[in-house]
Structure formats: structure tokens, C-alpha cells
C-alpha positions in Angstrom: -8.6 25.0 13.0 -10.5 22.3 13.3 -11.0 21.7 9.4 -7.4 21.9 8.4 -6.8 19.1 10.6 -9.9 17.2 9.6 -8.6 17.6 6.3 -5.2 16.3 7.6 -6.3 13.1 9.6 -9.2 12.2 6.3 -5.9 12.5 4.4 -4.0 10.1 6.6 -6.9 7.6 7.1 -7.1 7.6 3.1 -3.0 6.6 3.2 -3.5 3.6 5.7 -6.4 2.7 3.2 -4.4 2.4 0.4 -1.9 0.6 2.6 -4.5 -1.8 3.4 -5.5 -2.1 -0.1 -1.9 -2.3 -1.8 -0.4 -5.5 1.1 -4.2 -6.9 0.2 -3.3 -7.2 -3.4 0.4 -8.9 -2.5 -1.6 -11.8 -0.4 -3.8 -11.9 -3.8 -0.6 -12.4 -6.6 0.7 -14.9 -3.9 -2.4 -16.5 -4.4 -2.7 -16.3 -7.8 1.1 -17.5 -8.1 0.3 -20.2 -6.0 -1.7 -21.3 -7.8 -0.3 -20.9 -11.5 2.6 -23.0 -10.2 -0.1 -25.8 -8.7 -1.9 -25.3 -12.0 1.1 -26.3 -14.3 2.5 -29.3 -12.6 -0.5 -30.5 -12.4 -1.8 -30.4 -15.5 0.8 -29.8 -17.4 -0.3 -26.2 -19.4 -2.1 -23.2 -18.7 -5.5 -22.3 -20.3 -5.0 -18.9 -21.1 -8.5 -19.1 -23.7 -10.9 -21.6 -24.6 -9.1 -23.2 -27.3 -5.3 -22.0 -26.1 -3.3 -23.6 -24.8 0.4 -23.2 -25.2 3.3 -25.0 -23.0 4.3 -24.7 -19.3 7.6 -23.2 -19.5 6.6 -20.1 -22.4 3.3 -19.3 -20.6 4.7 -20.0 -16.8 8.4 -17.4 -17.6 5.8 -14.4 -19.1 3.3 -14.5 -16.3 6.4 -14.9 -13.6 7.2 -11.7 -15.2 3.9 -10.5 -15.1 3.6 -11.3 -11.2 6.8 -10.2 -10.7 6.5 -6.6 -12.1 3.0 -5.9 -10.6 5.3 -6.7 -7.1 7.8 -4.4 -7.4 5.5 -1.7 -9.1 3.5 -2.2 -5.5 6.5 -2.6 -3.8 8.1 1.1 -5.5 4.3 2.4 -4.7 4.3 1.0 -0.7 7.4 1.9 0.4 6.7 5.7 -0.8 2.6 6.0 0.6 4.6 4.2 4.1 7.6 6.8 3.6 4.4 9.8 2.8 2.8 8.9 6.0 6.0 8.5 8.0 7.0 12.4 7.0 3.6 13.7 8.0 3.1 11.7 11.7 6.2 12.8 13.3 7.6 15.7 11.1 3.8 17.3 9.9 1.3 16.8 13.1 4.8 16.1 16.5 5.9 19.1 15.3 1.8 20.7 15.4 1.5 18.1 18.6 4.8 20.6 20.6 3.6 23.8 19.3 0.7 23.2 20.7 1.7 21.8 24.2 4.4 24.6 24.0 1.5 27.2 24.4 -0.6 25.3 26.7 2.2 25.4 29.1 2.3 29.3 29.0 -0.8 29.9 28.7 -2.8 30.9 31.5 -6.1 31.3 30.0 -8.3 29.5 27.8 -8.2 33.6 25.1 -4.5 32.3 25.0 -4.3 29.4 23.5 
């Protein structure tokens, strides 16, 4: 039983870590988006390489579309992770806890648990 609980809580910990990383990528993409806007407003172009410079509207719109797709994918993944965590915590773990409490109340000795 201890091995199962260890695996279960390890999974919950990993899900929490993934959630944290997803939120961190949101912060990073927000900083990137602001940096791109500042760079375009200040210099008028965005340098994609050492010798390539394209017009501001085309590059900025392409980058914004890419960041938007990235954001939507990240949000879908975060939604799934959050729902999985909620299911595991409230449907799986809480019902197991309620069963344990019920058995503890009925038990007369530690062997009956």
C-alpha cells in the first residue's frame, strides 16, 4: 500500500511541477511579446538573422500569430493538467481517505484496519 501511495503522490507532485512550468512559460512568452513590440516600435524592424531584415508589420504579425498558437496550446495543456489534478485529488484520493476514516472508526484494534 505504501508503494501505491508513493507512486500516486509522486504523480501528483509531477503534475504540480508541470503546472508550474506551464505558468512559467506564460510569463516568458509575455515578456517576449512585450520585447518584440518594444523592438519594433523603437527600431521599426525585427532582425531575424545577421543579414535579414523584413518589414515590421509582416514580421510582427507572424510572430504574434506564432505566440498566439503557442499560448492556445499551452492553455489547453494547462486545462488538462488542472482537471487531471482535481480528479485525482477529489475523486480518487478523497474517496480513499473517506474509506480509511470509516474503517478506522469501525476498527477495534490496529489489525482490523
